[in-house]
N, C-alpha and C positions, 0 to 999 in steps of 0.2 A: 504495499498499499504506499502510497506517496500524496502528501500534502503539498498542494499547490497554492499560491497565494492569487486573488483574483486581481489581474490588472490589465487584462486586454479584451476583446470583444470574445475572443473564443472562450475564456474562462468566465466573462459574465453570463455568456448563453448557457454554459454548463451549470453555472450556479442557479440559475433562474428555472432551467429545464427539468432539474431533478427531481422536484415535487410533483410535477406534471407525469413521469414515469412511476414513481413510486405509489402514488394514490390513484391511478389511472383507473381501478376497479372497485374504488371506495366511493359511494354515492352520497355519503355525507360530505367530502370534500370539496371545497369550492376555490377554483384556481384565482390567487391574487393578480391583478394586473402586473405585467411585467413593468409598465411605467411608474407605479406606485412604488414598488420597491425602489426600482432605481434612482427615484427622488430621494428616498431615505439615504442614500449614499452619495449625493450629489452635494458637495459643499457650497453650490449656488443655490441649492433648493432649501438646505437644512440647515437650520442656525445653530444648530448643538455643535457644529463644525469650527464655530466662533470661540470656543472655549474648550475643545476636545477633539477627538479623532477618532475613526474607525478604519477596521482592515476586515475582509473578508476571504475566507479559504474554500477551497473543495478538496476533497479526498478521492482518489482513484485506485482502482485496485491494479494487478497485474496486467490485464488485459484494457487498461487504461478506461474502464467504463467508471462514471461517477457514480458513488457510494456514499456520498455524506458531505454536506457543507455546515460553515457556521461563520457567523459575523461576530466581531468582538469591538467593543467601544467604550469610550466616558466622555462624559461633560463633567467639567469642573466645578461647575455650577450646582450641580448633582453630587457630585462623586464625594465631596466634603459635608455632606449633609449630617448633622450632630447626631440624628437618628442612627446611622449606620457602625457609628463607634470605630471606623476606622475608612481609608481611602477606598470606595468602592468603584468599579467599574461593572460592566454588563456585557451579557452575550444574548446572541437571538439569532432568528431566523436558520433556525437549528433544524437540520432533517438529515435522517440515516437510514441505513438497513439495520435490521435486528442483530446487531453484533457489537458486543459491549469494547472488544480493543479498537473497531473502527470509531466508536463513541469516544473513547478514551483519549486516542490520538488528536481529534477534534478538540474536546475539551482542554488537554495539555496545550495545544497550540493557541488558544484564545489566553489560557491563563499565564502561557510566557510571554506573550504579546503584550499583555495587561500589566505584567511584572515591571516589563521592560519601561512601561509609562509612569510607575510608581503607583500602581493600585496594590492594594491589600487583601481585595476581596471581589468576588464577581456574582452578582444577580442573573438569573436567566431562568428562562429567556424571556427576554424583555424587548421592547423597541428603541431606537436610536431616535429617542422623541418624546411625547407624551404618551400617558400609560393609558389611554382610551380605545388605542389600537395595537395590535400585534403583542399582547402583554399577557404573559403565564403559561402556563403547560395544563394542558388540558386532562385531568385524572379522573374526571366521572362527568356521565351525561354524554356519549358519545352518539351527537347526533346532529344536525343540520346546525352551523354556526351562523350569527349575524354578521352583518357586515362589520369587518375590524377585529373580532374576535377569532382567536387561535382555534386551529384545529390540527390533529396528531394523532398517530397510532398509541394505543393503550400501552405498549411496550415501551414508549419514550419514557415513563416513569421510572421503569428499572433502571434504564440506561443512566438517568441522571442520580437516582439516589444510589446506586452501586458504585458509580465514580467517589460519592461522599458529599454530592449536594444534601441540603435539608432544607425543608419547608419554612420559609420565612414569613409567609401570610397564605392563606387561603382568598379565594375570590369568587363570590357567589352571582350567579345570573339569575335572576326571577322572570319566568315568563307569565305572562298576563294574557287570557283568554277574553277578547273585548266581546264576544260574542254573549258573554254571561254579564249580567249588569254588576255596577258597584251596589254596595250595603247602600241602602236608603238614608242611613244616619249618615254615613260620610259625605253621601253627594248632596245632600240637606245642610249640612254645616259647609261644604265646601260654594254651593249658590250663595248660601248668607253671606260670606266673605266676599264674595265676588260683586254682590249689590250694594257695598259699602261706597258711599258718594266721594271718598278720597281717592278710592284706588281705580286704576285703569290697567287693562289686560288688552294687549295688541300683541297679534301675530307679524312676523316678518314682512317686509316690504321692499322686494328688490331695487325698485325704483328710487328708494331712499336709506340703500344698503349703508351707506358711510355712519348714519345716525345709528342704525343698529348695532354694526361692529362695534363704534364706540360704548354703548350700552353693555354690549357683553364683556368688552376689555373692563370697563368700571365696574360691573358685577362681580366678575371671575377673579379680579384682584381684590376685593374686598373681601369675597369668601375665602381664598385659598390663602390670605395673608392670616387670617384670622385662624387657620387650621395648620398653615405651617410656620413655625417661627424663622426661617431661612428661607422662605418664598421669596423668588425674584419676581417681581412683575413682569407681565408680558406687555408689550407695548401695542399700540394701535398698527403700525406699518407689520409687525409680526403678523399678528391676527388676520389682517386685511389680506395677507397672502394667502393664509391658511384658508379663508372663507372664500376667496375668487377661485382657488385650485378646487374647492369641495362644491361650490355654486352649482355644478351641472347634476350634484348627487341630491342637492337640497329642494324642499317643499316648503315653500311661505307657511301653509296651515299646520307644519309640525314644529315649528319651533315660535314659542311664547314668552312674551314680555310681562311682567308685572311694574306696575308704578306709582307712586304715592304723590298725587299731582304730577309734576314731571321728573319726579327724582328715580330712577331706574332700581329697583329692590329685589329682582326676583327674574330668574329666567330659566327656560327647559328647552332643551336640543335635542331633536329627535330627526334623525335619518330615515328614509325609507331602505329597507334590506335589500340592498344593491346585490346582496350574495344569490338571490333568486334570479338575477338577470346575469351576474358574471358566470353562474354554473352551466347557463347555457352556450357560452362562447368559449370553453372548454381550455384554449391555449393561453389564455392571458394577454393577448396581442389585439390591440384595436386596430385590425383592418379594416377597410372599408366595409367590407360583409359584417364583420363583427360590430362597427358603428352602426349600422343599419338594425342590426338584429338588438342591439343594445336601446336605440329608438323604439323599435318597435315595442319590447317587453317592459321597457319602462313603462309603458302607459297601461300594459295589458296583463302584467304577470305578478306583480309586487302586492302580497297580502298581508307581510310582515313589516314591521319596523324597528329599529332599535333607537332608545333613548341613550345619548352619549353624554350627556353633561345636565345636572341640574344645579341651582345653587340660589339661597335667598341670603342677602347681605345679614350680617348678625344682629343688627337690631331689631330686626322684622321677623325674625326666626320663631317667634312665638306668637306670632300675629297670624296663623292660618294660612299664609301666603302660598305654600307648597302645594295644597290642595286643588284651589282655582286654577294653579297653573297645569296642574295635572290633569286637570279634567277637561278644561280648555283644549289640551294638546290631544286628549283622546278623542274630542269630538271632532277635531281637524283630522285624525286619522281615519275614524270612521267612515268622515265623508269621502275619502278615497280610496274606501274598500279595504280597508285594514283589518284584519281579525286576530292578528296576534302580534302582542308587543313584548320585546325582551328590554329589560330594564338594564342598563349600564352596570358592570359588575360593582360588588359592594364588598370592601374587605371583611373577613371574619373579624377584625378589631370594632368595626364601626357598629357599635350593639344598637343605636337609636335607628340607624336606618334599617337594620335588618328585621328589627322589631316591628318598623311600621310596614314594611314589606309582607311579614308574615301573617300580619292582619288583615290583609287584602284578600278577599274571600275567592276572589278569580286570580289569584295569582300563586303561583309555587315555585321553588326552586329547583332549577331543570338542571343546572351545569355547575361545575367546581374547576375552577383554574386554580393554579398554584405558581407563585413567584418562589424560586428555588434561590439559597445562597450558598456560595462557598466561601469559607475562609481560607487564605493560604497558609494562615498560621494555623497548623491543625492542632495545637495545642491550646489555642484561645477557646476561652468557653462559648458556645453558640447561644444566640438570645432570640426567640421571634420578635418580629415587629408587634408594639403596641401604638398607641398614640394617646396621650392623656386628653387631648384637645378634640377627640373625634367626638363627643357629644355636641362641642359646640357649635357644629355647622351640621346644617342638611346638605348634605353632598352625596355623591355616588361612588366615586372612586380614590 
């Protein structure tokens, strides 16, 4: 077996094509668009390169057949998070045949590179970017995955844990059956809050998108700064780029804002589950034919959606704002024929949100992913992630 760093067109193609071959007979798997993966590893498109770096590798057997891949990366703004206890990098986009020796070579390669960059531990599989996409290893609930959620073979859990990774935290995804009504009590209270004269509820308007992007930035920064002591605020320019890149996937009725007079106080962002469309494209390439398929199925085939982010700024978190936001978003989803909603993953450490989801009569915990950690100093005690500030914020990830 030979490890090869991804540096040219040939090795990039091998990196992208491996999962298409591994999962070709697995109906639950959906091919991620090649362009989406490549943009993550393009310094021109990923701001994480400003304070970090990334590298990718493939591994080939003696017949030069690609049998595994991995990426390693770090962002110093995140690597020195005081919750980590050490400088921590990440690995992701791991795919491998069911062979521990092959997996170990991939893990060792990522580890060696991270050590050379000053890292003392590695988390994985995670994204070189935000945690609402490409984050965590699926360990329970091997079914269709919503857009942005990881899917992998069950044996990957053994490959990670045999190498020495331990679960840092678990991530739960709840599915909501929108054909089943919400409890009368919950809906009645949400409608009551919605009618209060000082509150206003709006859905996204593409024609005035800059205003809403600024509102997202203001709400996001207020919520996450309250949640993380070391939080680095996002800027308008950063999020505008993310928004414009994602615009083809958005539906205005799925993104809802709450205001107290003119002050933005909460939001909920939901995507149509484009995995239902991408599954039909098969090869992950946006050829002309695939673009035509995308346009057709976008209008005719999407019955699921995924809530990516929700948040209410700290001073309004006991005012019942999240209920009306959720209800208005659900109304928008039903308007477009959505029958199933996947809630963005919630960490096992977030007692408040897990409790809230469990109280929903039409919701059930459908999938469990895990974020693993590997300490390079094998003598150092391992501690799972907890967050004492979790109860302060109504947020999902």
